[in-house]
C-alpha positions as CSV (number, residue, x, y, z in Angstrom):
1,M,-26.8,53.1,-37.2
2,S,-26.9,49.6,-35.6
3,K,-26.9,49.9,-31.9
4,V,-24.1,47.8,-30.5
5,T,-24.3,47.2,-26.7
6,P,-21.7,45.8,-24.3
7,A,-21.9,42.1,-23.5
8,V,-21.2,40.3,-20.2
9,I,-19.9,36.7,-20.5
10,D,-21.4,34.1,-18.2
11,D,-19.4,31.6,-16.2
12,D,-19.9,28.9,-18.8
13,P,-18.6,30.3,-22.1
14,S,-19.6,27.2,-24.1
15,A,-23.2,27.5,-23.0
16,Y,-23.1,31.3,-23.5
17,E,-21.9,30.8,-27.1
18,T,-24.7,28.2,-27.6
19,K,-27.3,30.8,-26.6
20,H,-25.9,34.0,-28.1
21,V,-24.2,32.6,-31.2
22,H,-25.2,29.2,-32.4
23,E,-29.0,29.4,-31.6
24,V,-29.1,32.8,-33.2
25,Y,-27.5,31.7,-36.5
26,D,-29.9,28.7,-36.8
27,Q,-32.8,31.1,-36.6
28,I,-31.5,33.7,-39.0
29,A,-29.7,31.3,-41.3
30,S,-31.8,31.8,-44.4
31,H,-31.8,35.6,-44.2
32,F,-28.2,35.7,-43.2
33,S,-27.2,33.5,-46.1
34,S,-29.0,35.7,-48.6
35,T,-26.8,38.7,-47.6
36,R,-23.4,36.8,-47.7
37,Y,-22.5,36.2,-51.3
38,K,-19.6,38.6,-52.3
39,P,-16.0,37.4,-51.4
40,W,-13.6,39.8,-49.8
41,P,-10.7,40.6,-52.1
42,I,-7.8,39.5,-49.9
43,I,-9.5,36.2,-49.2
44,A,-10.1,35.6,-52.9
45,A,-6.5,36.5,-53.7
46,F,-5.3,34.1,-51.0
47,L,-7.3,31.2,-52.4
48,A,-6.3,32.1,-56.0
49,S,-2.6,31.9,-55.0
50,L,-2.7,28.3,-53.8
51,P,-1.0,25.6,-55.8
52,P,-3.2,23.3,-57.8
53,G,-4.3,20.1,-56.0
54,W,-4.2,21.5,-52.4
55,V,-6.9,20.6,-50.0
56,G,-8.1,23.0,-47.3
57,L,-10.5,23.6,-44.5
58,D,-12.9,26.6,-44.1
59,S,-13.4,26.6,-40.3
60,G,-16.7,28.3,-39.7
61,T,-17.8,28.2,-43.3
62,G,-21.3,29.7,-42.8
63,N,-23.2,29.5,-46.0
64,G,-20.0,28.3,-47.8
65,K,-19.4,31.3,-50.1
66,Y,-15.7,30.7,-50.2
67,L,-16.1,27.0,-51.0
68,P,-16.3,27.5,-54.9
69,L,-13.2,29.7,-55.0
70,P,-11.0,30.5,-56.9
71,L,-13.6,31.2,-59.7
72,E,-10.8,31.8,-62.2
73,R,-9.4,28.3,-61.6
74,P,-12.4,26.1,-60.6
75,G,-11.5,22.8,-59.2
76,S,-7.8,23.7,-58.8
77,V,-8.1,23.4,-55.0
78,W,-10.7,21.7,-52.8
79,T,-12.0,23.4,-49.6
80,I,-14.0,21.4,-47.0
81,G,-16.5,23.5,-44.9
82,L,-17.0,23.1,-41.2
83,D,-19.7,24.8,-39.2
84,R,-21.9,24.4,-36.1
85,S,-25.1,25.6,-37.8
86,R,-26.8,22.8,-39.6
87,N,-29.2,25.3,-41.3
88,L,-26.1,27.3,-42.7
89,L,-24.6,24.0,-43.8
90,D,-27.6,23.3,-45.8
91,A,-26.8,26.4,-47.9
92,A,-23.1,25.6,-48.0
93,R,-23.6,22.1,-49.3
94,N,-24.7,23.5,-52.7
95,A,-22.6,26.8,-52.7
96,G,-21.9,27.9,-56.2
97,G,-24.4,25.5,-57.7
98,A,-22.3,22.4,-57.2
99,V,-22.2,19.8,-54.4
100,R,-19.7,20.7,-51.7
101,E,-18.1,18.7,-48.9
102,V,-19.3,20.0,-45.6
103,V,-19.0,18.7,-42.0
104,W,-21.0,19.6,-39.0
105,G,-18.6,20.3,-36.1
106,D,-17.0,22.8,-33.7
107,V,-14.0,25.0,-34.5
108,L,-12.5,23.9,-31.1
109,G,-12.9,20.2,-31.9
110,N,-10.1,17.8,-32.8
111,G,-11.9,16.2,-35.8
112,W,-8.8,16.1,-38.0
113,R,-5.5,14.4,-37.8
114,I,-2.6,16.9,-37.4
115,G,-1.4,18.3,-40.7
116,A,-4.3,17.0,-42.6
117,F,-4.7,20.1,-44.7
118,D,-2.5,22.2,-47.0
119,Y,-4.4,25.4,-46.0
120,A,-7.1,26.7,-43.7
121,I,-9.2,29.8,-43.6
122,S,-11.3,31.1,-40.7
123,I,-13.5,34.0,-41.8
124,A,-15.6,35.9,-39.3
125,T,-15.6,33.1,-36.8
126,I,-13.1,33.3,-34.0
127,H,-14.6,36.6,-32.8
128,H,-17.7,34.6,-31.7
129,L,-15.7,32.7,-29.0
130,A,-16.3,34.2,-25.6
131,T,-12.9,34.1,-23.8
132,P,-9.3,34.8,-24.8
133,A,-8.4,31.2,-24.0
134,R,-11.0,29.8,-26.4
135,R,-10.0,32.2,-29.2
136,R,-6.4,31.2,-28.7
137,E,-7.4,27.5,-28.8
138,A,-9.2,28.0,-32.1
139,V,-6.0,29.4,-33.6
140,E,-4.1,26.5,-32.3
141,R,-6.5,24.1,-34.1
142,L,-6.0,26.0,-37.3
143,L,-2.2,25.8,-37.0
144,Q,-2.4,22.1,-36.1
145,S,-4.8,21.4,-39.0
146,V,-2.3,22.3,-41.7
147,S,0.9,20.7,-43.0
148,P,3.9,21.6,-40.7
149,S,6.1,22.0,-43.7
150,H,4.1,24.2,-46.0
151,G,0.7,24.8,-44.5
152,R,-0.9,28.4,-44.9
153,V,-3.7,29.9,-42.7
154,L,-5.7,33.1,-43.2
155,I,-7.9,34.4,-40.3
156,Y,-10.4,37.3,-40.4
157,V,-12.2,38.9,-37.4
158,W,-14.3,41.9,-36.9
159,A,-12.4,45.1,-35.8
160,I,-13.2,47.8,-33.4
161,E,-12.0,50.2,-36.1
162,Q,-15.0,50.4,-38.4
163,D,-15.0,52.1,-41.8
164,A,-17.1,54.9,-43.1
165,L,-19.7,52.5,-44.7
166,S,-20.2,50.5,-41.5
167,K,-23.6,50.7,-39.8
168,R,-22.0,49.7,-36.5
169,Q,-20.7,52.1,-33.9
170,I,-18.4,50.2,-31.4
171,P,-17.8,51.4,-27.8
172,T,-14.1,51.6,-26.9
173,T,-12.1,51.3,-23.7
174,P,-8.6,52.8,-23.4
175,D,-5.8,50.4,-22.6
176,A,-4.5,51.4,-19.2
177,S,-1.1,49.8,-19.8
178,S,-0.5,51.5,-23.2
179,P,-1.5,55.2,-23.5
180,G,-3.4,56.0,-26.6
181,A,-4.2,52.3,-27.4
182,I,-7.5,50.6,-27.1
183,V,-8.5,47.0,-26.1
184,G,-10.9,44.5,-27.6
185,E,-14.6,44.8,-26.7
186,D,-17.2,42.2,-26.0
187,V,-20.5,43.3,-27.5
188,Y,-23.9,42.2,-28.8
189,V,-24.5,43.1,-32.5
190,P,-28.2,43.1,-33.5
191,W,-29.6,41.3,-36.5
192,V,-33.1,42.4,-37.5
193,L,-35.2,39.8,-39.2
194,N,-38.2,41.4,-41.2
195,P,-40.8,38.7,-42.0
196,Q,-42.8,39.0,-45.2
197,P,-46.5,39.8,-44.4
198,G,-48.9,37.2,-45.4
199,P,-52.7,37.0,-45.9
200,Q,-54.8,36.9,-42.8
201,K,-56.4,33.5,-42.0
202,T,-60.2,33.2,-42.0
203,S,-62.1,30.7,-39.9
204,R,-64.1,27.9,-41.6
205,R,-67.4,29.4,-40.2
206,R,-66.5,32.9,-41.5
207,K,-65.4,31.5,-44.8
208,A,-68.7,29.5,-45.3
209,A,-70.8,32.6,-44.5
210,T,-68.9,34.7,-47.1
211,E,-68.2,32.2,-49.9
212,S,-70.8,33.9,-52.2
213,E,-69.4,37.4,-51.3
214,P,-65.5,37.4,-51.4
215,E,-63.8,39.6,-48.8
216,P,-60.9,41.9,-49.7
217,S,-57.6,40.4,-48.8
218,H,-56.1,41.7,-45.5
219,E,-52.4,41.6,-44.7
220,V,-51.1,40.7,-41.2
221,Q,-48.4,43.0,-40.1
222,I,-45.8,41.0,-38.3
223,E,-43.3,42.9,-36.1
224,P,-39.7,42.5,-37.0
225,Q,-37.6,40.3,-34.6
226,T,-34.2,41.4,-33.4
227,F,-31.5,38.9,-32.5
228,H,-28.4,39.8,-30.6
229,R,-25.3,38.0,-31.6
230,Y,-22.1,38.0,-29.4
231,Y,-18.9,39.3,-30.8
232,H,-15.4,40.0,-29.5
233,M,-14.4,43.0,-31.5
234,F,-10.6,42.9,-32.0
235,A,-8.4,45.9,-31.4
236,E,-5.4,46.6,-33.5
237,G,-2.5,44.1,-33.0
238,E,-4.8,41.8,-30.9
239,L,-5.0,39.1,-33.7
240,D,-1.3,39.1,-34.3
241,G,-0.8,38.6,-30.5
242,L,-3.3,35.7,-30.5
243,V,-1.4,33.9,-33.2
244,N,1.9,34.4,-31.3
245,E,0.3,33.0,-28.2
246,A,-1.1,30.0,-30.0
247,A,2.3,29.4,-31.6
248,K,4.0,29.4,-28.2
249,Q,1.5,27.1,-26.7
250,L,2.3,24.6,-29.5
251,R,6.1,25.3,-29.0
252,L,6.5,26.6,-32.4
253,V,9.3,29.0,-33.3
254,I,7.9,32.4,-34.2
255,G,9.4,34.1,-37.2
256,P,10.8,33.4,-40.6
257,H,12.8,30.2,-41.2
258,T,16.6,30.7,-41.4
259,S,19.3,28.4,-42.7
260,A,20.8,28.1,-39.2
261,Q,17.6,26.3,-37.9
262,R,17.6,22.6,-37.7
263,H,15.0,20.0,-36.5
264,T,12.6,22.9,-35.8
265,L,9.0,23.7,-36.4
266,G,7.9,27.3,-36.8
267,V,5.3,29.7,-37.9
268,E,5.7,33.0,-39.7
269,I,3.2,35.9,-40.1
270,V,3.3,36.7,-43.8
271,Q,0.9,39.6,-43.7
272,S,-1.5,41.3,-41.4
273,G,-3.7,44.4,-41.6
274,W,-7.1,45.9,-41.7
275,E,-9.7,45.7,-44.5
276,R,-13.3,47.0,-44.5
277,S,-13.8,46.8,-40.6
278,N,-11.9,43.6,-40.3
279,H,-8.5,42.6,-39.0
280,Y,-6.7,39.8,-40.8
281,V,-3.6,37.8,-40.5
282,E,-1.9,35.3,-42.9
283,V,0.5,32.8,-41.5
284,K,2.5,29.9,-42.8
285,R,4.0,26.9,-41.2
286,W,7.6,25.8,-41.8
287,Q,9.8,22.8,-40.9
288,A,13.6,22.8,-40.7
């Protein structure tokens, strides 16, 4: 069982994320990338449902495992990957054995013109932002990045509610304002890096003395390193609420488009739910 411990956020959330998220991923990038290769079904289905010719953004692409999708229609859509980790972007640049378009940047940045993309995905990224305001701002950036008339956005975050196969046990806190409910938790999740043992080095003097009599090879046992990544583990309903807050901040109407609406910009939650220890939400933009 992976020992998840409570996290305390510093006064400077940006510096905190640099230390407890970005620097960690740069150190574990190669090992992390080797464990991230199988697409989650709902995300694969979302990308497969997009019209041919659409261009999208993978905000927090990591090793770029979603950039080659959909596999059944290769090249039908084009996804651009964005990430803060240059080491992970090195893997994303050749995801699926082809050259991909990737950009080094921050999910809170304003690197795109408004409505530049037809769709956007954010998979296991927003939960690394250390305050509610920064998480809401990341959702705002996603909503702004896609077309106001037809843009679609899919967001995944880790959930407090873990499934039976999970190695993580998340501490929970009751919500005082809602009996029986729980609130999101700020935690550290460990990542154990097990280096491969290598042959022990021999000094030149020792080597010269034993050249005629080879020594048996000795292995150097290197202790595994444990890195602690910051996560905000989302409670049920929290991600939907974050989308609504972001929409209000952007002065978007929340809900489906109706024939009575004129000269209006809105956003509708198409689906939301829980899948394999993750909460997800799919939204679409509309313009009347």
